[in-house]
Backbone as CSV, one residue per row, in Angstrom:
resi,resn,N_x,N_y,N_z,CA_x,CA_y,CA_z,C_x,C_y,C_z
1,MET,1.765,13.460,-2.078,1.811,11.773,-2.612,0.782,10.738,-1.612
2,ILE,0.243,10.031,-2.432,-0.690,9.518,-1.858,0.098,7.684,-1.643
3,TYR,-0.598,7.415,-0.461,0.245,6.416,0.186,-1.133,5.332,0.809
4,ARG,-0.702,4.382,0.941,-1.988,3.438,1.336,-1.520,3.695,2.792
5,TYR,-0.382,3.478,3.545,-0.066,2.980,4.638,0.060,4.013,5.587
6,ALA,-0.080,5.349,5.016,0.677,6.488,6.026,0.395,6.743,7.671
7,THR,-0.920,6.664,7.803,-1.271,6.650,9.512,-0.273,5.363,10.260
8,TYR,-0.081,4.206,9.711,0.503,3.158,10.120,1.991,3.743,10.336
9,ILE,2.695,4.145,9.024,3.891,4.296,9.425,4.399,5.698,10.200
10,LYS,3.549,6.583,10.242,3.241,7.287,11.365,3.558,6.993,12.619
11,THR,2.625,6.170,13.235,2.674,5.241,14.336,4.034,4.463,14.454
12,ILE,4.214,4.210,13.615,5.611,3.088,13.474,6.905,4.062,13.992
13,ASN,7.135,5.223,13.040,8.275,6.277,13.345,7.675,7.165,15.208
14,LEU,7.116,6.892,15.235,6.747,7.485,16.663,7.006,6.848,17.604
15,PHE,6.356,5.299,17.673,6.919,4.038,18.507,8.558,3.826,18.666
16,VAL,8.999,3.801,17.718,10.486,3.389,17.493,11.145,4.445,17.890
17,ASP,10.609,5.786,18.030,11.903,6.859,18.331,11.407,6.914,19.820
18,TYR,10.494,6.673,20.362,9.795,6.845,21.971,10.687,5.201,22.423
19,THR,10.713,4.231,21.758,11.602,2.892,22.365,13.023,3.627,22.116
20,LEU,13.331,4.327,21.319,15.388,4.188,20.969,15.480,5.385,22.347
21,LEU,14.451,6.422,22.774,14.500,7.263,23.964,14.767,6.766,24.949
22,ASN,13.875,5.122,25.203,13.912,5.082,26.619,14.865,3.775,26.701
23,ILE,15.485,3.105,25.509,16.596,2.823,25.444,17.985,3.301,26.048
24,SER,17.642,4.346,25.382,19.216,4.895,25.561,19.246,5.846,26.823
25,MET,18.107,5.993,27.889,17.999,6.053,28.760,18.624,5.060,30.292
26,PHE,17.692,3.786,30.030,18.086,2.855,30.312,19.506,2.175,30.245
27,ILE,20.115,2.311,28.893,21.495,1.850,28.965,22.521,3.059,29.595
28,SER,22.140,4.296,29.493,22.927,5.396,30.273,22.834,4.594,31.814
29,TYR,21.545,4.316,32.453,21.597,4.493,34.211,22.573,2.896,33.921
30,LEU,22.592,1.992,33.542,23.285,0.889,33.265,24.691,1.195,33.469
31,ILE,25.351,2.250,32.580,26.577,2.412,32.408,26.682,3.738,33.438
32,ILE,26.104,4.145,33.974,26.759,5.241,35.414,26.640,4.450,36.486
33,ASN,25.650,3.255,36.823,25.247,2.949,38.199,25.406,1.479,38.246
34,LYS,25.923,0.940,36.759,26.197,-0.373,36.841,24.939,-1.161,37.882
35,PRO,23.655,-1.474,37.598,22.932,-2.160,38.530,22.987,-3.279,37.681
36,THR,22.245,-4.750,38.565,21.811,-5.796,37.658,20.477,-5.551,37.086
37,ILE,19.906,-5.157,37.961,18.342,-5.035,37.222,17.932,-3.489,37.903
38,TRP,16.650,-3.007,36.636,16.673,-1.455,36.760,15.618,-1.358,38.433
39,ALA,15.935,-0.458,38.887,15.426,-0.257,40.774,14.230,0.412,40.672
40,ILE,13.252,0.315,40.933,11.712,0.134,40.418,11.596,1.385,41.289
41,GLY,12.690,1.593,42.512,12.028,3.081,43.151,13.052,4.129,42.870
42,ASN,13.837,4.086,42.037,15.074,4.817,41.591,13.860,6.043,41.445
43,ARG,14.604,7.305,41.495,14.446,8.689,41.367,14.658,8.836,40.369
44,HIS,15.269,7.708,39.189,15.078,8.213,37.832,13.898,8.353,37.298
45,LEU,13.018,7.731,37.715,11.772,7.108,36.877,10.869,8.535,36.696
46,PRO,10.938,9.430,37.434,10.459,10.406,37.086,10.793,11.401,36.033
47,ILE,12.462,11.229,35.807,13.166,11.625,35.017,12.834,11.231,33.453
48,VAL,12.627,9.268,33.697,12.390,9.047,32.570,11.032,9.723,31.945
49,LEU,10.089,9.528,33.018,8.485,10.160,32.034,8.706,11.796,31.825
50,VAL,9.296,12.296,32.260,9.647,13.860,31.747,10.531,14.187,30.510
51,PHE,11.077,13.076,30.620,12.260,13.019,28.896,10.947,12.527,28.053
52,ASN,10.480,11.717,28.475,9.186,11.191,27.334,8.204,12.329,26.892
53,LEU,8.048,12.897,27.604,6.645,14.185,27.831,7.534,15.391,27.247
54,ILE,8.481,15.561,27.504,9.587,16.827,26.312,9.796,16.756,24.990
55,TRP,9.671,15.240,24.813,10.196,14.934,23.356,8.746,15.557,22.258
56,LEU,7.460,14.270,23.053,6.049,14.768,23.027,6.251,16.108,22.146
57,LEU,6.187,16.898,23.432,6.343,18.225,22.797,7.174,18.807,21.721
58,SER,8.369,18.651,21.939,9.137,18.699,20.990,8.901,18.767,19.537
59,ALA,8.530,17.246,19.565,7.866,16.669,18.082,6.630,17.344,17.811
60,ASN,5.532,17.898,18.724,4.495,18.583,18.117,4.879,20.195,17.614
61,VAL,6.111,20.616,18.235,6.076,21.813,18.219,6.656,22.078,16.531
62,THR,7.493,21.124,16.286,8.338,21.076,15.200,7.388,20.276,14.013
63,GLY,6.649,19.441,14.196,6.115,18.538,13.097,6.360,18.043,12.948
64,LEU,7.150,17.244,14.103,8.257,16.023,13.333,7.465,14.733,12.463
65,TYR,6.472,14.869,13.200,5.303,13.298,12.535,4.488,13.964,11.412
66,LYS,4.471,14.537,10.740,3.567,15.168,9.988,4.337,14.861,8.751
67,GLN,3.267,13.874,7.688,3.658,13.796,6.606,4.949,13.170,6.318
68,VAL,5.174,12.241,6.944,6.641,11.203,7.386,6.819,10.644,5.948
69,LEU,5.690,10.376,5.186,6.074,9.998,3.938,6.596,10.723,2.675
70,ASN,6.184,11.648,2.543,5.874,12.830,1.594,7.359,13.853,1.800
71,LYS,8.023,13.839,3.081,9.282,14.636,2.996,10.322,14.176,2.213
72,ASP,11.099,14.527,2.001,12.502,14.261,1.172,13.431,14.104,2.386
73,SER,14.331,13.568,1.780,15.438,13.204,2.968,15.963,14.068,3.790
74,ILE,16.210,15.323,2.974,16.842,16.741,3.870,15.926,17.189,4.490
75,SER,14.590,17.289,4.037,13.487,17.530,5.111,13.476,17.091,6.548
76,THR,13.569,15.765,6.324,13.466,14.436,7.142,14.629,14.955,8.330
77,TYR,15.576,15.010,7.721,16.520,15.216,8.989,16.793,16.439,9.199
78,ARG,16.320,17.417,8.560,15.976,19.111,9.086,15.265,18.859,10.384
79,GLY,14.034,18.192,10.062,13.061,18.183,11.166,13.672,17.521,12.364
80,PHE,14.368,16.631,11.710,14.703,15.716,13.105,15.566,16.421,13.773
81,PHE,16.664,17.022,13.318,17.788,17.879,14.163,16.906,19.196,14.888
82,LYS,15.886,20.075,14.489,14.891,20.477,14.965,14.699,20.028,16.185
83,THR,14.201,19.218,16.041,13.037,18.802,17.414,14.443,18.288,18.456
84,TYR,15.154,17.537,18.021,16.513,17.157,18.604,17.306,18.293,19.362
85,LEU,17.607,19.535,18.732,17.756,20.398,19.393,16.890,21.114,20.550
86,LEU,16.012,21.315,20.023,14.797,21.914,21.071,14.388,21.276,22.429
87,PHE,14.613,19.655,22.170,14.620,18.450,23.113,15.571,18.427,24.181
88,VAL,16.812,19.085,23.775,18.009,18.658,24.450,18.051,20.341,25.328
89,SER,17.565,21.516,24.723,17.401,22.731,25.282,16.573,22.671,26.057
90,LEU,15.165,22.119,25.971,14.257,21.804,26.909,14.527,20.946,28.604
91,ILE,15.311,19.858,27.862,15.728,18.919,28.976,16.752,20.053,29.732
92,CYS,18.189,20.488,29.296,18.559,21.300,29.747,18.280,22.801,30.793
93,PHE,16.992,23.585,30.181,16.581,24.424,30.964,15.885,23.712,32.138
94,ILE,15.134,22.690,32.023,14.355,21.765,33.236,15.109,21.704,34.041
95,ILE,16.065,21.255,33.650,17.470,20.625,34.631,18.199,21.878,35.490
96,THR,18.411,22.866,34.754,18.919,23.886,35.235,17.776,24.406,36.303
97,VAL,16.799,24.598,36.013,15.629,25.062,36.946,15.326,24.689,38.420
98,ILE,15.378,22.697,38.212,15.085,22.170,39.119,16.250,21.830,39.624
99,GLY,17.313,21.345,39.318,18.963,21.361,39.943,18.760,19.531,39.654
100,ILE,20.126,19.006,39.264,20.405,17.745,38.793,20.523,16.906,40.164
101,LYS,20.624,17.441,41.455,21.105,17.016,42.525,19.742,16.144,43.528
102,ALA,18.604,16.656,43.244,17.255,16.536,43.937,17.356,15.338,43.631
103,TYR,17.341,14.875,42.117,16.886,13.687,41.626,18.421,12.833,41.038
104,LEU,19.004,12.387,41.809,20.646,11.995,41.641,20.964,11.579,40.169
105,ILE,20.595,13.072,39.122,20.914,12.994,38.042,22.413,13.417,37.681
106,THR,23.198,13.143,37.531,24.610,13.345,36.904,24.589,13.640,35.466
107,ARG,25.538,14.855,35.272,25.799,15.343,34.562,26.147,14.374,33.247
108,ASP,27.303,13.265,33.766,27.381,12.070,32.685,26.485,11.073,32.300
109,TYR,25.343,11.508,33.089,24.226,10.455,32.641,23.414,11.665,31.651
110,LEU,22.886,12.440,32.134,22.415,13.791,30.781,23.057,13.144,29.607
111,PHE,24.731,13.215,29.584,25.242,13.235,28.340,25.257,11.577,27.544
112,TYR,25.492,10.848,28.348,25.505,9.869,27.759,23.842,9.415,26.839
113,SER,22.417,9.751,27.630,21.525,9.880,27.440,21.201,10.410,26.254
114,LEU,21.491,11.687,26.447,21.414,12.820,25.157,21.941,12.068,23.470
115,ILE,23.122,11.927,23.787,24.018,11.737,22.973,23.794,10.318,22.304
116,LEU,23.351,9.739,23.548,22.898,7.734,22.508,21.586,7.886,21.630
117,PHE,20.634,8.805,22.379,19.873,9.219,21.760,19.474,9.520,20.501
118,GLY,20.236,10.856,20.612,20.841,11.182,19.235,21.534,10.466,18.075
119,PHE,22.231,9.423,18.702,23.121,8.687,17.500,21.949,7.454,16.933
120,LEU,21.248,7.099,18.214,20.327,5.864,17.768,18.915,6.393,16.982
121,ALA,18.931,7.747,17.309,17.383,8.155,16.518,18.061,8.851,15.039
122,GLY,19.536,9.005,14.812,19.620,9.301,13.738,19.972,8.162,12.949
123,VAL,20.568,7.369,13.243,20.835,6.043,12.314,19.506,5.393,11.799
124,TRP,18.555,5.295,13.035,16.772,4.949,12.533,16.078,5.153,11.636
125,LYS,16.974,7.266,11.524,15.905,7.911,10.053,16.838,7.561,9.288
126,LEU,17.923,7.104,9.060,18.612,6.638,7.345,18.220,5.260,7.714
127,VAL,17.743,4.477,8.093,17.246,3.022,8.042,15.559,3.167,7.397
128,PHE,14.997,4.252,7.928,13.551,4.678,7.717,13.679,4.848,6.033
129,LEU,14.496,6.249,5.660,14.499,6.623,4.577,14.904,5.428,3.489
130,ALA,15.657,4.472,4.172,16.548,3.484,2.886,15.562,2.501,2.517
131,ILE,14.515,2.193,3.509,13.541,1.454,3.550,12.237,2.314,3.116
132,ARG,12.110,3.511,2.825,10.867,4.269,2.037,11.477,4.241,0.527
133,LYS,12.579,4.438,0.462,12.810,4.663,-1.061,12.851,3.626,-1.270
134,SER,13.301,1.823,-0.952,13.293,0.812,-1.754,11.458,0.274,-1.565
135,LYS,11.127,0.885,-0.927,9.251,0.005,-0.987,8.292,1.208,-1.436
136,ARG,9.035,2.582,-1.734,8.276,3.486,-2.257,6.918,3.194,-3.057
137,ASN,7.038,2.546,-4.285,6.311,1.786,-5.331,5.248,0.455,-4.586
138,MET,5.354,-0.008,-3.577,4.737,-0.530,-2.772,3.556,0.441,-1.863
139,LEU,4.499,1.617,-1.302,3.587,2.323,-0.315,2.562,2.945,-1.142
140,MET,2.596,3.702,-2.448,2.192,4.458,-3.005,0.782,3.639,-3.440
141,ASP,-0.168,4.758,-3.536,-1.627,4.198,-3.882,-1.909,4.964,-5.515
142,SER,-0.982,3.897,-6.425,-1.237,5.384,-7.687,-2.699,5.406,-8.333
143,ARG,-3.134,6.321,-8.894,-3.878,6.922,-9.547,-4.280,7.430,-10.425
144,ASN,-4.857,6.779,-11.396,-5.533,7.835,-13.085,-6.245,8.497,-12.766
145,ILE,-5.746,9.846,-13.479,-6.555,11.160,-13.059,-6.482,12.066,-14.463
146,VAL,-7.845,12.924,-14.792,-7.800,13.404,-16.058,-8.253,14.972,-15.400
147,ILE,-7.734,15.651,-16.270,-7.896,17.231,-16.016,-9.059,17.709,-16.894
148,VAL,-10.133,18.617,-16.496,-10.910,18.896,-16.852,-10.941,20.460,-16.865
149,GLY,-10.930,20.860,-18.335,-9.835,22.210,-18.536,-8.495,22.614,-18.876
150,ALA,-8.505,23.151,-19.647,-6.968,23.314,-20.067,-6.565,24.723,-20.306
151,GLY,-7.033,25.362,-19.687,-6.538,26.684,-19.204,-4.997,27.024,-18.301
152,SER,-5.253,27.973,-17.867,-3.361,28.153,-16.854,-3.972,27.330,-15.820
153,ILE,-5.022,26.946,-15.410,-4.873,26.436,-14.045,-4.745,24.698,-14.132
154,GLY,-5.128,24.319,-15.343,-5.233,23.226,-15.801,-3.934,22.657,-16.263
155,LYS,-2.865,23.599,-16.996,-1.724,23.198,-17.456,-0.700,23.226,-15.723
156,ASP,-1.245,24.488,-14.673,-0.532,24.095,-13.579,-0.459,22.897,-12.639
157,VAL,-1.550,22.817,-13.336,-1.839,21.110,-12.583,-1.280,20.053,-13.021
158,PHE,-0.989,20.285,-14.349,-0.517,19.390,-15.399,1.373,19.228,-15.238
159,GLU,1.641,20.180,-15.032,2.836,20.396,-14.852,3.555,20.405,-13.391
160,TYR,2.739,20.376,-12.481,2.910,20.135,-10.975,2.929,18.400,-11.099
161,PHE,2.140,17.854,-11.843,2.044,15.996,-11.610,3.383,15.728,-12.373
162,LYS,3.557,16.395,-13.465,4.706,15.952,-14.630,5.988,15.942,-13.890
163,PHE,6.268,17.395,-13.132,7.653,17.055,-12.110,7.750,16.467,-10.982
164,TYR,6.802,16.722,-10.386,6.633,15.582,-9.210,6.263,14.219,-9.818
165,LYS,7.193,13.170,-10.401,6.814,12.081,-10.740,6.392,10.772,-9.975
166,HIS,6.885,10.823,-8.823,6.580,10.006,-7.877,5.133,10.252,-6.778
167,SER,4.323,11.200,-7.453,3.423,11.819,-6.890,2.057,10.740,-6.398
168,GLY,2.315,9.700,-7.619,1.093,8.757,-7.285,-0.007,9.057,-8.315
169,TYR,0.151,10.388,-8.903,-1.019,10.308,-9.723,-0.461,10.294,-11.403
170,LYS,-0.990,9.298,-12.229,-0.888,9.683,-13.484,-1.857,10.218,-14.489
171,ILE,-1.724,11.135,-15.276,-2.047,11.998,-16.253,-2.918,11.568,-17.118
172,LEU,-4.042,11.386,-17.310,-4.344,10.584,-18.671,-4.662,11.026,-19.748
173,GLY,-5.359,12.566,-19.743,-5.106,13.709,-20.535,-6.440,14.839,-20.181
174,PHE,-6.671,15.723,-21.091,-7.037,16.943,-20.812,-8.570,17.100,-21.405
175,PHE,-9.843,17.670,-20.856,-11.052,17.420,-21.761,-11.131,19.166,-21.530
176,ASP,-11.543,19.554,-22.693,-11.868,20.824,-22.882,-12.792,21.134,-23.916
177,ASP,-13.297,22.422,-24.246,-14.468,22.380,-25.189,-14.043,22.929,-26.550
178,GLN,-12.650,23.636,-26.236,-11.642,24.277,-27.323,-10.369,23.586,-27.539
179,PRO,-10.487,22.290,-28.328,-9.014,21.942,-28.395,-8.081,22.449,-28.412
180,SER,-7.550,23.559,-28.886,-6.400,24.270,-28.972,-5.830,24.798,-27.785
181,HIS,-6.339,24.602,-26.959,-6.373,24.722,-25.542,-4.789,24.010,-25.511
182,VAL,-4.851,22.361,-25.916,-4.121,21.804,-25.213,-2.816,21.671,-26.450
183,THR,-1.698,21.750,-25.932,-0.708,21.925,-27.240,-0.409,20.351,-27.620
184,ASP,-0.311,19.342,-27.078,0.182,18.106,-27.125,-1.364,17.390,-27.636
185,SER,-1.505,17.296,-28.873,-2.941,16.305,-29.069,-2.845,14.847,-28.637
186,GLU,-2.146,14.143,-28.341,-2.119,13.223,-27.655,-2.600,13.147,-26.109
187,LEU,-2.907,14.335,-25.479,-3.405,14.412,-24.348,-4.703,14.808,-24.509
188,TYR,-5.309,15.163,-25.367,-6.553,16.026,-25.763,-7.610,14.277,-25.844
189,LEU,-8.319,14.395,-24.297,-9.275,13.476,-24.703,-10.920,13.503,-25.245
190,GLY,-11.453,14.634,-25.651,-12.843,15.214,-25.775,-13.111,16.302,-25.148
191,LYS,-14.400,16.487,-25.821,-15.177,17.603,-24.567,-15.322,17.751,-23.469
192,VAL,-15.709,18.706,-22.800,-16.272,18.245,-21.092,-17.211,17.428,-21.163
193,SER,-17.963,17.425,-22.266,-19.222,16.778,-21.698,-19.188,14.735,-21.953
194,ASP,-17.764,14.726,-22.667,-17.552,13.329,-22.959,-16.798,12.844,-21.776
195,CYS,-16.486,13.675,-20.946,-15.971,13.062,-19.306,-15.966,11.720,-18.904
196,ILE,-17.140,12.089,-18.407,-17.830,11.151,-17.411,-17.714,9.929,-18.147
197,ASN,-18.033,9.540,-19.161,-18.386,8.249,-20.023,-16.583,7.602,-20.499
198,TYR,-15.976,8.274,-20.260,-14.523,7.899,-20.675,-13.948,7.647,-19.459
199,VAL,-14.272,8.593,-18.105,-13.790,8.078,-16.803,-14.217,6.670,-16.735
200,ILE,-15.426,6.429,-16.918,-16.199,5.171,-16.425,-15.379,4.165,-17.512
201,THR,-15.430,4.425,-18.729,-15.036,3.197,-19.803,-13.660,2.873,-19.260
202,HIS,-12.609,3.941,-19.049,-11.117,3.586,-19.257,-10.491,3.544,-17.081
203,LYS,-11.883,3.363,-16.451,-11.585,3.377,-15.067,-10.561,4.194,-14.237
204,ALA,-10.386,5.361,-14.953,-10.056,6.560,-14.118,-10.553,6.986,-12.845
205,ASP,-9.377,7.264,-11.706,-9.746,7.281,-10.274,-10.313,8.299,-9.696
206,GLU,-9.786,9.680,-10.857,-10.277,10.893,-10.324,-10.558,12.005,-11.292
207,ILE,-11.266,12.973,-11.284,-11.794,14.091,-12.124,-10.797,15.310,-11.066
208,PHE,-10.018,16.448,-11.637,-9.626,17.282,-11.139,-10.134,18.495,-12.361
209,CYS,-10.927,19.074,-11.603,-11.789,20.030,-12.748,-11.156,21.469,-12.439
210,ALA,-10.543,21.865,-13.487,-9.830,23.450,-13.578,-10.925,24.202,-14.488
211,LEU,-11.734,24.629,-14.146,-12.525,25.554,-14.845,-12.821,26.944,-14.651
212,PRO,-13.203,27.463,-15.204,-13.338,28.999,-14.760,-14.690,28.939,-14.339
213,LEU,-14.887,29.774,-13.025,-16.077,29.991,-12.553,-17.132,30.490,-13.459
214,SER,-16.693,30.757,-14.687,-17.668,31.736,-15.849,-18.473,30.358,-16.211
215,GLN,-18.093,28.911,-16.163,-18.626,27.672,-17.015,-19.215,27.135,-15.326
216,SER,-19.806,27.518,-14.543,-20.022,26.923,-13.269,-21.124,26.111,-13.328
217,LYS,-21.738,26.319,-14.500,-22.668,25.232,-14.976,-22.265,23.827,-15.141
218,LYS,-21.378,23.974,-16.112,-21.125,23.109,-16.592,-20.110,21.932,-15.380
219,ILE,-19.477,22.592,-13.930,-18.897,22.826,-13.210,-19.666,21.883,-12.357
220,GLU,-21.129,22.055,-11.905,-21.621,21.559,-10.689,-22.729,20.114,-11.735
221,GLN,-22.638,20.594,-12.842,-23.108,19.092,-13.941,-22.318,17.817,-13.356
222,LEU,-21.219,18.399,-13.574,-19.993,17.323,-13.819,-19.863,16.819,-12.437
223,MET,-20.015,17.450,-11.475,-19.877,16.828,-10.194,-20.936,16.317,-9.697
224,LEU,-22.079,16.650,-10.344,-23.302,15.620,-9.925,-22.837,14.624,-10.781
225,ASP,-22.621,14.500,-11.740,-22.563,13.011,-12.559,-21.421,12.044,-12.140
226,ALA,-20.103,12.733,-11.564,-19.282,12.098,-10.774,-19.857,11.511,-9.546
227,ASP,-20.560,12.256,-8.678,-21.062,11.859,-7.260,-21.850,10.495,-7.582
228,LYS,-22.736,10.475,-8.731,-24.006,9.429,-9.074,-23.179,8.483,-9.736
229,HIS,-21.593,8.550,-10.001,-21.144,7.396,-10.241,-20.030,6.849,-9.385
230,LEU,-19.725,7.638,-8.281,-19.024,7.246,-7.439,-17.792,7.482,-7.653
231,ILE,-17.386,8.931,-8.335,-16.077,9.201,-8.788,-15.348,10.228,-7.977
232,ARG,-14.096,9.923,-7.647,-14.044,11.089,-6.871,-13.465,12.486,-7.628
233,PHE,-14.193,13.605,-7.278,-14.257,14.523,-7.940,-13.530,15.903,-7.168
234,LYS,-12.701,17.165,-7.834,-11.887,17.885,-6.983,-11.389,18.615,-8.037
235,ILE,-12.043,20.033,-7.568,-12.052,21.340,-8.034,-10.766,22.225,-7.654
236,ILE,-10.211,22.496,-8.983,-8.848,23.412,-8.843,-9.756,25.360,-8.796
237,PRO,-9.693,25.753,-7.436,-10.177,27.086,-7.806,-9.566,28.301,-8.706
238,GLU,-10.724,28.793,-9.243,-10.042,29.634,-10.220,-8.752,30.939,-9.732
239,TYR,-8.933,31.186,-8.869,-7.899,31.795,-7.938,-7.302,31.223,-6.783
240,TYR,-5.883,31.484,-6.613,-5.146,30.845,-5.609,-3.909,30.926,-5.782
241,ILE,-3.488,31.371,-4.263,-2.520,32.140,-3.875,-1.032,31.423,-4.559
242,ASN,0.062,31.915,-5.055,1.090,31.067,-5.784,1.884,31.317,-4.568
243,SER,1.767,30.308,-3.554,2.634,30.002,-2.284,3.089,28.665,-2.010
244,LYS,3.923,28.703,-1.828,4.583,27.087,-1.134,3.752,26.492,-0.152
245,ARG,3.110,27.665,1.046,2.475,27.253,2.117,1.556,26.147,2.179
246,SER,0.894,25.686,3.107,-0.587,24.838,3.064,-1.349,25.781,3.223
247,MET,-2.704,25.294,2.834,-3.543,26.580,3.088,-4.911,25.436,3.497
248,PHE,-5.718,25.860,4.188,-6.701,25.083,4.668,-8.012,25.363,4.178
249,VAL,-9.249,24.550,4.289,-10.097,25.168,3.205,-11.444,24.415,4.370
250,GLU,-12.385,25.162,4.924,-13.429,24.677,5.966,-14.853,25.723,5.159
251,ASN,-15.950,24.959,5.245,-16.863,25.049,4.722,-17.971,25.573,5.788
252,PHE,-18.897,27.016,5.694,-20.043,27.779,6.088,-20.860,27.506,5.490
253,ASP,-21.559,26.536,5.716,-22.780,26.023,4.883,-22.561,25.458,3.808
254,HIS,-22.659,26.407,2.428,-22.011,25.484,0.743,-21.109,26.425,0.328
255,ILE,-20.493,27.323,1.406,-19.672,28.531,1.008,-18.076,27.810,1.632
256,PRO,-17.304,27.687,0.637,-15.680,27.092,1.295,-14.963,28.647,1.335
257,VAL,-14.328,28.253,2.378,-13.668,29.395,3.131,-11.823,28.717,2.934
258,ILE,-11.030,29.661,2.248,-9.317,28.795,2.298,-8.920,29.882,3.609
259,SER,-8.037,29.603,4.153,-7.544,29.930,5.320,-5.872,29.675,5.432
260,ILE,-4.991,30.537,5.348,-3.777,31.138,5.109,-2.585,29.845,5.509
261,ARG,-2.789,29.823,7.227,-2.511,29.100,7.967,-3.097,28.478,8.964
262,PRO,-2.686,26.964,9.279,-2.982,25.835,10.270,-3.602,26.939,11.685
263,GLU,-4.757,26.482,12.252,-4.631,27.049,13.867,-5.265,25.765,14.469
264,PRO,-4.331,24.868,15.030,-4.449,23.788,15.615,-5.565,23.595,16.608
265,LEU,-5.384,24.656,17.141,-6.243,24.156,18.710,-7.836,25.056,18.159
266,GLU,-7.883,24.888,16.790,-9.535,25.143,16.684,-10.068,23.578,16.607
267,SER,-9.063,22.947,16.436,-9.482,21.167,16.528,-9.861,20.616,17.997
268,MET,-10.970,20.280,18.613,-11.140,19.846,19.784,-10.233,19.225,20.594
269,LEU,-9.742,18.216,19.560,-9.064,17.157,19.986,-7.505,17.348,20.374
270,ASN,-6.842,18.462,19.617,-5.729,19.235,19.494,-5.827,20.119,20.976
271,ARG,-6.979,20.760,21.223,-7.405,21.587,22.464,-7.079,20.605,24.069
272,PHE,-7.862,19.665,23.606,-7.403,18.432,25.011,-6.142,17.681,25.092
273,VAL,-5.652,17.515,23.655,-4.130,16.895,24.135,-2.756,18.190,24.485
274,LYS,-3.271,19.397,24.108,-2.489,20.476,24.999,-3.110,20.537,26.643
275,ARG,-4.204,20.539,26.831,-4.603,20.805,28.259,-4.139,19.505,29.175
276,LEU,-4.435,18.584,28.619,-3.754,17.205,29.117,-2.349,17.249,29.829
277,PHE,-1.615,17.973,28.190,0.076,18.128,28.547,0.210,18.782,29.412
278,ASP,-0.368,20.138,29.639,-0.242,21.308,30.270,-0.521,20.944,31.927
279,ILE,-1.290,20.406,32.412,-1.952,19.632,33.208,-0.944,18.800,33.726
280,SER,-0.747,17.468,32.897,0.857,16.668,33.314,1.690,17.072,33.508
281,PHE,2.584,18.139,33.214,3.450,18.678,33.011,3.728,19.065,34.231
282,SER,2.749,20.367,34.267,2.859,21.195,35.668,2.802,20.656,37.048
283,LEU,2.376,19.098,36.967,1.896,18.598,38.216,3.151,17.922,38.469
284,PHE,3.809,17.356,37.365,5.511,17.065,37.359,6.203,17.834,37.906
285,VAL,6.220,19.073,37.735,6.684,20.025,38.339,7.238,20.615,39.196
286,ILE,5.502,20.568,39.853,5.274,20.564,40.815,5.863,19.718,41.941
287,LEU,5.898,18.692,41.469,6.275,17.134,42.280,7.942,17.587,42.511
288,PHE,8.752,17.940,41.566,10.156,17.586,41.492,10.275,18.905,43.250
289,PHE,9.381,20.228,42.610,10.095,21.199,43.395,9.696,20.826,45.123
290,PHE,8.790,19.920,45.191,8.240,19.635,46.532,8.996,18.445,47.199
């Protein structure tokens, strides 16, 4: 699906989860110790930081904040439970290794904070899914598209968008030099050469090109014309793997290469974040031991 505010919604999700995590720890601290204010020099503070770092690690491992607007309700909750269970497991492992007495962390404090956080975060996910459902039309960036090529690939694209009605794409029809390829005459818009004029006249947003490689000259001309008129142009490869896994495309000069699995550490930013986390986490573990 195409959404206008995907980055902002992802940031809000992350911010709310961290807020609920720290609120849960603070409330648990008040329940156990019953102080009037938070003790600034208390030994609970390093634990707060470790909890936050471990939640960050758990969310990155499970991909909790990826495509928060695209996942259905079941996938959203499944991802949350995976992250929460990993989070609890890591907390228990670290507390077992370090020991809870060294930092005045009681089993009651751990129990209250983890259970309270799981409850509050679970309720928040319900609220988020309800808001997303009610505001889906406002969040979606609807686009009109045409498909060039009514062969098997073009029909696969059509069936996909027909099945996922909330994808944000509305198909206006097909362009193909063989009208017989389009079974529904109402969807036949003309020959390939008519595509650009139609898109400009009817203000379509994108062109999905599903022509075979044997028509590479037509594909290249379409691409040049679309670029000249600032029209989004997307090419569907003639060969693709019938798999639900996500694949990634990178360019070696003018040669597109498809990777069948993501490799996050190829990104400089991801390597920097991982290195920063490794150093920070190691320092805190060393400080706990000493």
